[in-house]
N, C-alpha and C positions, 0 to 999 in steps of 0.2 A: 417447538420454542427455538428461535431464530438465535445461534451465538455464533461470535467471530472471534477466534482467539489469534492472535499475533506472537511472533516470536521471533527471534533472531537479532534483535538489536544489542547495542554495546559501544564500547569505546575503540576508534579506531584512528590511526593516524593520518593526516592528508595524502591524499593519491591511495589510499587504501580502499578495500571492498568489504561489503555487507550483503548477505542473502536474508530477505523479510519473507517471513511466510505466513499465512494467514488461512487458517483453517475453519470452515464454516460448518456448521451442522445444523438438523433441523429443517432444512429445505433441500430440494434439489437444484443444481446449478441451472439447469435449463431456463432462460429465461431471464435470468438474473444478471444483471451489469454489476462488476465488481472494481473497486478501485482503492489507490492509496492518497492519503491527504497527509499533511503533515502540519504542527502547529509550534514556532518558536516562541521563546519568552516575549511578551509583550506584541505579538503578532497575530494577526488572523489566520484561520486555520485554512489553507490552500490547497487543492488539486495539485498531487504530482503526477499521477499516472491514472490511466482507466484502461478496463478490456472488455468489451461487451459481451453478451452471453453468444455472440456470433464472430468473437474473436477480433472485433476490430479495436486497435489500440490509440491513445493519445497521450500526450507527453505534456507537460508544463515546459516554456520554452527554456529557464533554467536548468533542465534536467537532460533534455535530448542529448542523444550520443552517449550520456553516461550511465542512464538508468534504463533498465527493459523491465516489464511487466508480462507475466505470463501465467498461465492456468492449467492446473491439472487436467487428466483425461476426464474426471469426473465432473469438473468445471466448478465446483465449491471450495476450491483449495486456490489461491492465488499467492502469485510471488512477486518480490521485487528485487531484482540484481540491481546492485549500487556499485557503481566502479568509479574510479578518481574522484573520490568524496573530498569536498571541501569544507572548509569550517562553517561555510554558509548552509550547509545540509543539516547542521545540527536542529534538532528538532525531535520532539514526539511524533511518532508517526502512526498514522490510526487506517485501520482496514473499514470498509464499506461495502456494502452491499444493497442494491435495489432492485426492484421488479415494479413492473405497472399494476400487477393485482395487490401490491402493499399499498397500506396507507401510509407508511411511514420508510425509511431506510433504515438499515439497522449499522451501529458501529462497534468496532470492539475496544478492548479496552485501552490500547494504544503501547506502543514500544520505544523506548529511549534511545535514539541514535547521537552519540558525540563524536565529533570529528574535532581532534584536537592535538597537537604536537607536546 
């Protein structure tokens, strides 16, 4: 059974940093693309950053230069290093995993990130 467990959220002041972790279980990381999404109150869920099974990364324009996504050597754990956080980064952050042979992608339960002074 595929499961994703996020951790590392919290409250931080503007300009601060947080590191989110997502530990995947029940699957091997090979051929699995993983990513981080976020959803702020009243807004749609949006892609923040993603990393393919081959290590290619992509970012939303709003976080380029501030956030960095990476994967563990086993590839079923993904991290999101968030620097220079802004109030508009406040949201629930969700981990996602997808593979071509899965009928659907999988989501974690989400972790709250609040940026406030």
